[in-house]
Phi, psi and omega in degrees: 000130179278137177243119177274109187297323183297319180295322178292320180296326179297338176288349182299331181297335176271338187266328182285137190260119177223085182276043183238150177293144178260104184258157182226131178293133182296344181267011188305305183294327180291338183277348184298304185296316176301326179296316179289320180299321180297317178297321178293320181301324182259020175058031178270350169235116184233358179204176184296320181298315179294324177296313181296325178295321179294315179297320180293326179297318178060052180300321181295338180283312182297322179288332177290328175284321186280330182232069185294343182254005182290149175291166179300317181297316179292324181297317179292325176297315179296321178297318177298323178296316178301313179301317181296316181302316182288325176295315178295319180298317179295327182298319184247001184257320186254003179244177182299336179302324182292350179255008182238094183303326182292312180293317182293328179296324179291320178294313181295324177298320179295316178300315183292324176300318179295319179297331177267012178062039175247166178285147180238137179286326182274114183232132172201189184294333179289320179289326177296318177295322179297321178299321177297316180298316181293325177296319179290321178294319180299321180293330185260006185226200177222167184303323181293318178294318180300320179297320177296317181295319178298322178295320179296318179291327175299318177299316181298313180295326176299317178296318179299318181293317180297321177299324182295329177293320178294321179295316181299322181274353185053046184241135176271124180294149176289170190299312181298316179295321181293318181298321176292317180296319184294328176301327179276309190287339179291337172073019186282336182306316182295323179284332173290326175303322183293338175305320184293338177282348181255358187278157181290327178215163179288150175295145175302137184296325180298327179287323183291341177256006181278153176301328182295323179302313181286329178292319175304313181297319179295316181297313180295323176296317178300314181301313180294317183292317182290322176297319178296322179299322179297310188284332181269358184305311182303313180297314183290323180295319179296327182273001180075024180288120183276344187261084178208141184298317180296320179296319179296319179294315180297321185285311190263338175260358176054052179239155179287169183304314184303318181289324176295320177298311181297319181293322178295318177299316180297315178300316179300309184292325175296320180294323175299316179295321177296322177299314181296319178296318179295321178301313180299317182296312184294313181296323181293335184271348179274131184269314185289127183297320180296319179292327176300315181297318182293313180295320179296322178299319179291316178300319177298328176297321176294321177297317179302320180292317183298306182287325180294318180297321180291315179299320179294321179302321180291337184259330189290138178294344180296332185245359181286141181237128176276103184286350176282345179267115184300334181288346181262013182251142173241119179246142170249122186297311183235098187292345180277346183227000183294135180226153173256124181295142178273000000 
């Protein structure tokens, strides 16, 4: 029996659990043109194809879902960051560069130097745009926040580099290694940092150094990353991408696609429930009413990202698949015995 993976994946919208409100920033539509104009200013859109790709990505939409309370200025800054992340990601993820750890390490080092306000040897239009983004972030933040953000980006680049080793070796990571890797490569820590730039007050310092603070971030990152793995699986499988949760499950647990799909959905929904349980525990332990409001505002920001990222994934042209095009289909002939080689 043939199993069309895309059709099964489309069922994920009914199976994935998001018991959170879906909020939208009132400046969403107003942020579209400034987002495109910024890309043009830095020559990141130079032809019709690149323009259509940008419009299909809808970066201003995902940040409007993720930061419903952000000001117009912050929303456009966040939208520009999303666009930059995807442009940089495409540079080393979908091209031969992504399979060369030595070359990619030099590119990532240049990016990180700019993020740390240092000079970079590797210069192109992407690095020039990054300098603009960092200057704007510096203006809207403080040294302590910037240090946190730089650490988050360091984690992201570490994940990108580790993925390149798996690509170069054409090796699928085992489940434990992949779960650790995905926390880094999904890149959500830096976007969670940005929640704090939209809040009414700073988080209590005791909470920011607590294990629960980091556990919340990990859980929300897992939810976003695993949902993305489900929806991006057909594209990544066709391209031979080894770093995907479904691929890791199929390869190392020797299970067919349907079971890998079901297990990924279960892991995702369990993580959402664990997040909710942790929220109840943490809020119940805080005594001061004002601190409860501040911590709750931050937790709600993580919820906005989880549900917002998923809603955007369903809408964004980056993940849409035309099932009428035979080249966009992935079929497994015998779903009871199909395996992905490790």
